[in-house]
C-alpha atoms as an extended CHARMM CRD file, in Angstrom:
* protein
*
       196  EXT
         1         1  ALA       CA              0.0000000000        0.0000000000        0.0000000000  PROA      1               0.0000000000
         2         2  THR       CA              1.2100000000        3.4820000000       -0.8280000000  PROA      2               0.0000000000
         3         3  THR       CA              1.6020000000        5.7150000000        2.1810000000  PROA      3               0.0000000000
         4         4  HSD       CA              1.4370000000        9.4540000000        2.3080000000  PROA      4               0.0000000000
         5         5  PRO       CA              4.3650000000       11.6490000000        3.4700000000  PROA      5               0.0000000000
         6         6  ALA       CA              2.0680000000       13.0930000000        6.1490000000  PROA      6               0.0000000000
         7         7  ASP       CA              1.9470000000        9.6710000000        7.8350000000  PROA      7               0.0000000000
         8         8  ALA       CA              5.7120000000        9.7600000000        8.2810000000  PROA      8               0.0000000000
         9         9  PHE       CA              5.6030000000       13.3740000000        9.4720000000  PROA      9               0.0000000000
        10        10  TRP       CA              3.1840000000       12.4810000000       12.2460000000  PROA      10              0.0000000000
        11        11  LEU       CA              5.3310000000        9.5580000000       13.3550000000  PROA      11              0.0000000000
        12        12  VAL       CA              8.4090000000       11.7770000000       13.6400000000  PROA      12              0.0000000000
        13        13  LEU       CA              6.5490000000       14.5600000000       15.4450000000  PROA      13              0.0000000000
        14        14  LEU       CA              4.7240000000       12.3060000000       17.8900000000  PROA      14              0.0000000000
        15        15  TYR       CA              7.7850000000       10.1480000000       18.6140000000  PROA      15              0.0000000000
        16        16  GLY       CA              9.5860000000       13.2360000000       19.9130000000  PROA      16              0.0000000000
        17        17  ILE       CA              7.0480000000       13.6100000000       22.7360000000  PROA      17              0.0000000000
        18        18  PRO       CA              8.1620000000       10.6820000000       24.9350000000  PROA      18              0.0000000000
        19        19  GLY       CA             11.7290000000       12.0160000000       24.7690000000  PROA      19              0.0000000000
        20        20  PHE       CA             10.4220000000       15.3150000000       26.1400000000  PROA      20              0.0000000000
        21        21  GLY       CA              8.3190000000       13.5860000000       28.7990000000  PROA      21              0.0000000000
        22        22  TYR       CA             11.0190000000       11.1450000000       29.8320000000  PROA      22              0.0000000000
        23        23  ILE       CA             13.7860000000       13.6660000000       30.3950000000  PROA      23              0.0000000000
        24        24  ILE       CA             11.5920000000       15.9630000000       32.5010000000  PROA      24              0.0000000000
        25        25  THR       CA             10.4890000000       12.9950000000       34.5930000000  PROA      25              0.0000000000
        26        26  ALA       CA             14.0070000000       11.5900000000       34.9710000000  PROA      26              0.0000000000
        27        27  THR       CA             15.2130000000       15.0340000000       36.0500000000  PROA      27              0.0000000000
        28        28  PHE       CA             12.5190000000       16.0860000000       38.5080000000  PROA      28              0.0000000000
        29        29  LEU       CA             10.6840000000       13.0200000000       39.8380000000  PROA      29              0.0000000000
        30        30  PRO       CA             13.6970000000       11.6640000000       41.7760000000  PROA      30              0.0000000000
        31        31  VAL       CA             14.0970000000       15.0870000000       43.4280000000  PROA      31              0.0000000000
        32        32  ILE       CA             10.4300000000       15.1100000000       44.4490000000  PROA      32              0.0000000000
        33        33  ALA       CA             10.7820000000       11.5520000000       45.7750000000  PROA      33              0.0000000000
        34        34  ARG       CA             13.7550000000       12.4890000000       47.9660000000  PROA      34              0.0000000000
        35        35  HSD       CA             11.9110000000       15.5360000000       49.3190000000  PROA      35              0.0000000000
        36        36  ALA       CA              8.7790000000       13.4880000000       49.9970000000  PROA      36              0.0000000000
        37        37  LEU       CA             10.6600000000       10.6210000000       51.6630000000  PROA      37              0.0000000000
        38        38  PRO       CA             13.5160000000       12.2490000000       53.6110000000  PROA      38              0.0000000000
        39        39  GLY       CA             15.9640000000        9.7760000000       55.0830000000  PROA      39              0.0000000000
        40        40  SER       CA             14.2660000000        6.8410000000       53.3610000000  PROA      40              0.0000000000
        41        41  SER       CA             16.1430000000        4.2740000000       51.3030000000  PROA      41              0.0000000000
        42        42  TRP       CA             13.1430000000        3.9240000000       48.9690000000  PROA      42              0.0000000000
        43        43  PRO       CA             14.3170000000        6.5550000000       46.4480000000  PROA      43              0.0000000000
        44        44  ASP       CA             17.3940000000        4.4070000000       45.7470000000  PROA      44              0.0000000000
        45        45  LEU       CA             15.0900000000        1.5830000000       44.6360000000  PROA      45              0.0000000000
        46        46  PHE       CA             12.9820000000        3.5100000000       42.1250000000  PROA      46              0.0000000000
        47        47  TRP       CA             15.5240000000        3.3500000000       39.2650000000  PROA      47              0.0000000000
        48        48  PRO       CA             16.0590000000       -0.4230000000       39.7110000000  PROA      48              0.0000000000
        49        49  MET       CA             12.2520000000       -0.8050000000       39.6480000000  PROA      49              0.0000000000
        50        50  PHE       CA             12.1600000000        1.2540000000       36.4640000000  PROA      50              0.0000000000
        51        51  GLY       CA             14.8560000000       -0.9570000000       34.9340000000  PROA      51              0.0000000000
        52        52  ALA       CA             13.1250000000       -4.1920000000       35.9040000000  PROA      52              0.0000000000
        53        53  ALA       CA              9.8180000000       -2.9240000000       34.4980000000  PROA      53              0.0000000000
        54        54  LEU       CA             11.6050000000       -1.8660000000       31.2960000000  PROA      54              0.0000000000
        55        55  ILE       CA             12.8790000000       -5.4260000000       30.7740000000  PROA      55              0.0000000000
        56        56  VAL       CA              9.4490000000       -6.9440000000       31.4550000000  PROA      56              0.0000000000
        57        57  GLY       CA              7.8180000000       -4.4070000000       29.1300000000  PROA      57              0.0000000000
        58        58  ALA       CA             10.2740000000       -5.1590000000       26.3210000000  PROA      58              0.0000000000
        59        59  LEU       CA              9.6380000000       -8.8980000000       26.6130000000  PROA      59              0.0000000000
        60        60  LEU       CA              5.8680000000       -8.4270000000       26.6540000000  PROA      60              0.0000000000
        61        61  ALA       CA              5.8980000000       -5.9720000000       23.7330000000  PROA      61              0.0000000000
        62        62  ALA       CA              7.9120000000       -8.3580000000       21.5700000000  PROA      62              0.0000000000
        63        63  ARG       CA              5.2480000000      -11.0290000000       22.0950000000  PROA      63              0.0000000000
        64        64  LEU       CA              2.2730000000       -8.9050000000       21.0620000000  PROA      64              0.0000000000
        65        65  PRO       CA              0.7060000000       -9.8280000000       17.7070000000  PROA      65              0.0000000000
        66        66  ALA       CA              2.5050000000       -8.0410000000       14.8700000000  PROA      66              0.0000000000
        67        67  HSD       CA             -0.7900000000       -7.1290000000       13.1740000000  PROA      67              0.0000000000
        68        68  TRP       CA             -1.8750000000       -4.8910000000       16.0800000000  PROA      68              0.0000000000
        69        69  ASP       CA             -1.8630000000       -1.1870000000       15.1710000000  PROA      69              0.0000000000
        70        70  ASN       CA              1.4740000000        0.3210000000       16.2150000000  PROA      70              0.0000000000
        71        71  ARG       CA             -0.0810000000        3.7780000000       16.6170000000  PROA      71              0.0000000000
        72        72  ALA       CA             -2.6930000000        2.4680000000       19.0430000000  PROA      72              0.0000000000
        73        73  LEU       CA              0.0050000000        0.5840000000       20.9660000000  PROA      73              0.0000000000
        74        74  LEU       CA              2.1260000000        3.7480000000       21.1340000000  PROA      74              0.0000000000
        75        75  ALA       CA             -0.8600000000        5.7290000000       22.3860000000  PROA      75              0.0000000000
        76        76  GLY       CA             -1.3890000000        3.1750000000       25.1480000000  PROA      76              0.0000000000
        77        77  CYS       CA              2.2930000000        3.3930000000       26.1080000000  PROA      77              0.0000000000
        78        78  TYR       CA              2.1070000000        7.1800000000       26.3200000000  PROA      78              0.0000000000
        79        79  VAL       CA             -0.9540000000        6.9610000000       28.5880000000  PROA      79              0.0000000000
        80        80  LEU       CA              0.8390000000        4.4830000000       30.8690000000  PROA      80              0.0000000000
        81        81  GLN       CA              3.8120000000        6.8170000000       31.2290000000  PROA      81              0.0000000000
        82        82  ALA       CA              1.5620000000        9.8320000000       31.8650000000  PROA      82              0.0000000000
        83        83  ALA       CA             -0.2310000000        7.8400000000       34.5900000000  PROA      83              0.0000000000
        84        84  GLY       CA              3.1110000000        6.9140000000       36.1390000000  PROA      84              0.0000000000
        85        85  ILE       CA              4.1770000000       10.5650000000       36.2540000000  PROA      85              0.0000000000
        86        86  ALA       CA              0.8360000000       11.6560000000       37.7330000000  PROA      86              0.0000000000
        87        87  LEU       CA              1.0200000000        8.9690000000       40.4280000000  PROA      87              0.0000000000
        88        88  GLY       CA              4.2890000000       10.3610000000       41.7440000000  PROA      88              0.0000000000
        89        89  ILE       CA              2.7370000000       13.8170000000       42.0330000000  PROA      89              0.0000000000
        90        90  VAL       CA             -0.6670000000       13.0110000000       43.5470000000  PROA      90              0.0000000000
        91        91  TRP       CA              0.4750000000       10.0670000000       45.7050000000  PROA      91              0.0000000000
        92        92  PRO       CA              3.9680000000       11.0590000000       46.9190000000  PROA      92              0.0000000000
        93        93  THR       CA              4.5630000000        7.9320000000       48.9990000000  PROA      93              0.0000000000
        94        94  ALA       CA              6.8090000000        4.9030000000       48.6070000000  PROA      94              0.0000000000
        95        95  GLY       CA              3.8700000000        3.0550000000       47.0630000000  PROA      95              0.0000000000
        96        96  GLY       CA              3.0150000000        5.8730000000       44.6570000000  PROA      96              0.0000000000
        97        97  PHE       CA              6.5870000000        6.3610000000       43.4810000000  PROA      97              0.0000000000
        98        98  SER       CA              7.1120000000        2.5930000000       43.1490000000  PROA      98              0.0000000000
        99        99  LEU       CA              4.0040000000        2.0770000000       41.0350000000  PROA      99              0.0000000000
       100       100  GLY       CA              4.8380000000        5.2250000000       39.0710000000  PROA      100             0.0000000000
       101       101  SER       CA              8.3450000000        3.9390000000       38.3290000000  PROA      101             0.0000000000
       102       102  ILE       CA              6.8850000000        0.6720000000       37.0620000000  PROA      102             0.0000000000
       103       103  LEU       CA              4.3050000000        2.4170000000       34.8540000000  PROA      103             0.0000000000
       104       104  ILE       CA              6.9800000000        4.6920000000       33.3590000000  PROA      104             0.0000000000
       105       105  GLY       CA              9.4140000000        1.8080000000       32.8330000000  PROA      105             0.0000000000
       106       106  LEU       CA              7.0720000000       -0.8160000000       31.3590000000  PROA      106             0.0000000000
       107       107  PRO       CA              6.4570000000        0.9750000000       28.0410000000  PROA      107             0.0000000000
       108       108  PHE       CA              9.8800000000        2.6290000000       27.7670000000  PROA      108             0.0000000000
       109       109  THR       CA             11.5420000000        0.2030000000       25.3390000000  PROA      109             0.0000000000
       110       110  ALA       CA              8.1860000000       -0.8240000000       23.8660000000  PROA      110             0.0000000000
       111       111  ILE       CA              7.7530000000        2.7400000000       22.5770000000  PROA      111             0.0000000000
       112       112  THR       CA             10.9040000000        2.3950000000       20.4910000000  PROA      112             0.0000000000
       113       113  LEU       CA              9.8720000000       -1.0370000000       19.2350000000  PROA      113             0.0000000000
       114       114  PHE       CA              6.4170000000        0.1130000000       18.1210000000  PROA      114             0.0000000000
       115       115  ALA       CA              7.7280000000        3.3170000000       16.5290000000  PROA      115             0.0000000000
       116       116  MET       CA             10.3600000000        1.4560000000       14.5140000000  PROA      116             0.0000000000
       117       117  ARG       CA              7.7490000000       -1.1230000000       13.4720000000  PROA      117             0.0000000000
       118       118  GLU       CA              5.5060000000        1.6940000000       12.3000000000  PROA      118             0.0000000000
       119       119  ALA       CA              8.3800000000        3.2140000000       10.3230000000  PROA      119             0.0000000000
       120       120  ARG       CA              8.9020000000       -0.1350000000        8.6340000000  PROA      120             0.0000000000
       121       121  ARG       CA              5.1790000000       -0.4290000000        7.9250000000  PROA      121             0.0000000000
       122       122  LEU       CA              5.2070000000        3.0160000000        6.3100000000  PROA      122             0.0000000000
       123       123  ARG       CA              8.4340000000        2.7090000000        4.3400000000  PROA      123             0.0000000000
       124       124  GLY       CA              9.1850000000       -1.0120000000        4.0980000000  PROA      124             0.0000000000
       125       125  ASP       CA             12.8020000000       -1.6990000000        3.1780000000  PROA      125             0.0000000000
       126       126  ASN       CA             13.4170000000        2.0560000000        2.8540000000  PROA      126             0.0000000000
       127       127  ALA       CA             12.5780000000        2.7690000000        6.5050000000  PROA      127             0.0000000000
       128       128  ALA       CA             16.1240000000        3.6070000000        7.6620000000  PROA      128             0.0000000000
       129       129  ALA       CA             15.8270000000        7.3390000000        6.9620000000  PROA      129             0.0000000000
       130       130  LEU       CA             12.4440000000        7.5860000000        8.6960000000  PROA      130             0.0000000000
       131       131  MET       CA             13.8270000000        5.7010000000       11.6940000000  PROA      131             0.0000000000
       132       132  GLY       CA             16.7090000000        8.1770000000       11.7930000000  PROA      132             0.0000000000
       133       133  TYR       CA             14.3780000000       11.1790000000       11.6920000000  PROA      133             0.0000000000
       134       134  ALA       CA             12.1960000000        9.7010000000       14.4310000000  PROA      134             0.0000000000
       135       135  THR       CA             15.2310000000        8.9890000000       16.6230000000  PROA      135             0.0000000000
       136       136  ALA       CA             16.4560000000       12.5430000000       16.0620000000  PROA      136             0.0000000000
       137       137  ALA       CA             13.0220000000       13.8690000000       17.0850000000  PROA      137             0.0000000000
       138       138  TYR       CA             13.2510000000       11.8750000000       20.3180000000  PROA      138             0.0000000000
       139       139  GLY       CA             16.6500000000       13.4670000000       20.9420000000  PROA      139             0.0000000000
       140       140  VAL       CA             15.2520000000       16.9400000000       20.2530000000  PROA      140             0.0000000000
       141       141  GLY       CA             12.5300000000       16.2080000000       22.7960000000  PROA      141             0.0000000000
       142       142  GLN       CA             15.1740000000       15.2930000000       25.3640000000  PROA      142             0.0000000000
       143       143  ILE       CA             17.0280000000       18.5470000000       24.6880000000  PROA      143             0.0000000000
       144       144  ALA       CA             13.8730000000       20.6700000000       24.7910000000  PROA      144             0.0000000000
       145       145  GLY       CA             12.5710000000       19.1290000000       28.0170000000  PROA      145             0.0000000000
       146       146  PRO       CA             14.9710000000       20.8020000000       30.4800000000  PROA      146             0.0000000000
       147       147  LEU       CA             14.9300000000       24.0730000000       28.5100000000  PROA      147             0.0000000000
       148       148  VAL       CA             11.1590000000       24.2630000000       28.9330000000  PROA      148             0.0000000000
       149       149  ALA       CA             10.8350000000       22.6980000000       32.3800000000  PROA      149             0.0000000000
       150       150  ALA       CA             13.6580000000       24.4060000000       34.3010000000  PROA      150             0.0000000000
       151       151  PRO       CA             12.2170000000       27.9560000000       34.0010000000  PROA      151             0.0000000000
       152       152  ILE       CA              8.7710000000       26.6330000000       34.9750000000  PROA      152             0.0000000000
       153       153  ALA       CA             10.2250000000       24.9620000000       38.0680000000  PROA      153             0.0000000000
       154       154  ALA       CA             12.2210000000       28.0680000000       38.9520000000  PROA      154             0.0000000000
       155       155  GLN       CA              9.2630000000       30.4040000000       38.5450000000  PROA      155             0.0000000000
       156       156  SER       CA              6.7650000000       28.2190000000       40.4020000000  PROA      156             0.0000000000
       157       157  GLY       CA              9.1580000000       27.0830000000       43.1190000000  PROA      157             0.0000000000
       158       158  SER       CA              7.9190000000       23.5280000000       42.5940000000  PROA      158             0.0000000000
       159       159  PHE       CA              8.7810000000       20.6290000000       40.3310000000  PROA      159             0.0000000000
       160       160  SER       CA              5.1560000000       19.5190000000       40.0480000000  PROA      160             0.0000000000
       161       161  PRO       CA              4.0850000000       21.9040000000       37.2350000000  PROA      161             0.0000000000
       162       162  ALA       CA              6.9540000000       20.6740000000       35.0350000000  PROA      162             0.0000000000
       163       163  LEU       CA              5.9470000000       17.0730000000       35.6900000000  PROA      163             0.0000000000
       164       164  TRP       CA              2.3060000000       17.8570000000       34.9280000000  PROA      164             0.0000000000
       165       165  LEU       CA              3.5390000000       19.3740000000       31.6610000000  PROA      165             0.0000000000
       166       166  ALA       CA              5.3820000000       16.1340000000       30.8470000000  PROA      166             0.0000000000
       167       167  ALA       CA              2.2510000000       14.0920000000       31.5980000000  PROA      167             0.0000000000
       168       168  ALA       CA              0.0770000000       16.4650000000       29.5490000000  PROA      168             0.0000000000
       169       169  ALA       CA              2.4950000000       16.2530000000       26.6060000000  PROA      169             0.0000000000
       170       170  LEU       CA              2.3090000000       12.4620000000       26.6890000000  PROA      170             0.0000000000
       171       171  LEU       CA             -1.4970000000       12.5490000000       26.7990000000  PROA      171             0.0000000000
       172       172  ALA       CA             -1.5320000000       15.0010000000       23.8850000000  PROA      172             0.0000000000
       173       173  GLY       CA              0.7770000000       12.6480000000       21.9890000000  PROA      173             0.0000000000
       174       174  ALA       CA             -1.5420000000        9.7170000000       22.7420000000  PROA      174             0.0000000000
       175       175  ALA       CA             -4.4970000000       11.7330000000       21.4580000000  PROA      175             0.0000000000
       176       176  GLY       CA             -2.5540000000       12.6290000000       18.3130000000  PROA      176             0.0000000000
       177       177  LEU       CA             -1.6930000000        8.9760000000       17.6920000000  PROA      177             0.0000000000
       178       178  ALA       CA             -5.3170000000        7.9550000000       18.2410000000  PROA      178             0.0000000000
       179       179  ILE       CA             -6.4280000000       10.5420000000       15.6780000000  PROA      179             0.0000000000
       180       180  VAL       CA             -3.8000000000        9.4820000000       13.1390000000  PROA      180             0.0000000000
       181       181  ALA       CA             -4.7450000000        5.8200000000       13.6550000000  PROA      181             0.0000000000
       182       182  ARG       CA             -8.3460000000        6.6300000000       12.6980000000  PROA      182             0.0000000000
       183       183  LEU       CA             -7.4110000000        8.4320000000        9.4860000000  PROA      183             0.0000000000
       184       184  PRO       CA             -7.2540000000        6.4490000000        6.2490000000  PROA      184             0.0000000000
       185       185  VAL       CA             -3.6570000000        5.7520000000        5.2980000000  PROA      185             0.0000000000
       186       186  GLY       CA             -2.4600000000        6.9900000000        1.9250000000  PROA      186             0.0000000000
       187       187  ARG       CA             -5.8770000000        8.1220000000        0.6680000000  PROA      187             0.0000000000
       188       188  GLY       CA             -8.5390000000       10.7160000000        1.2970000000  PROA      188             0.0000000000
       189       189  ARG       CA             -8.1640000000       14.4630000000        1.1270000000  PROA      189             0.0000000000
       190       190  MET       CA             -4.4520000000       14.4420000000        2.0310000000  PROA      190             0.0000000000
       191       191  SER       CA             -3.5770000000       12.1950000000       -0.9140000000  PROA      191             0.0000000000
       192       192  ASP       CA             -4.8530000000       14.7200000000       -3.4330000000  PROA      192             0.0000000000
       193       193  CYS       CA             -1.7950000000       16.9630000000       -3.1040000000  PROA      193             0.0000000000
       194       194  GLY       CA              0.2600000000       14.7830000000       -5.4570000000  PROA      194             0.0000000000
       195       195  CYS       CA              3.0290000000       14.3150000000       -2.8700000000  PROA      195             0.0000000000
       196       196  ASP       CA              3.1340000000       10.5060000000       -3.0240000000  PROA      196             0.0000000000
């Protein structure tokens, strides 16, 4: 099936969002955890929990049926990460941070897997360039995250608004993926521009 350039554009744009969300979370959530649990050894366990969940998530993602829609799977991953971020803010306890770390870690590698699968679906054997653009977008998201979040944290005197921004960005990305997944691929009004 012929795909439209707009399909690839949306993949690149929306794949940059988890880079943005991840770096803000990795920067600020551990600080919030240490403030919320002073003197506790729990904050030292959150990254190992994240890592363990990441491994489990990668194994589970690789076993999902290949015919499932990658965009829908990505949207679900984004929602899981947003929920994990929100948990650490609204339930700042050992339990909340632990569950949040797991929810952020589970889809972490799966996001890359599904995005690269989608690139291959869109471009077949010529997917390398699209994969490169998507990876670059993720990197841009990681660079932009601190540049956007640090002034917000400084102005508000709290890390929570920056984390809410990360969660909101992920939810917006999930909504964007859900919309793109519902659009016909390679046909309809977009295909009339002669760009194929």
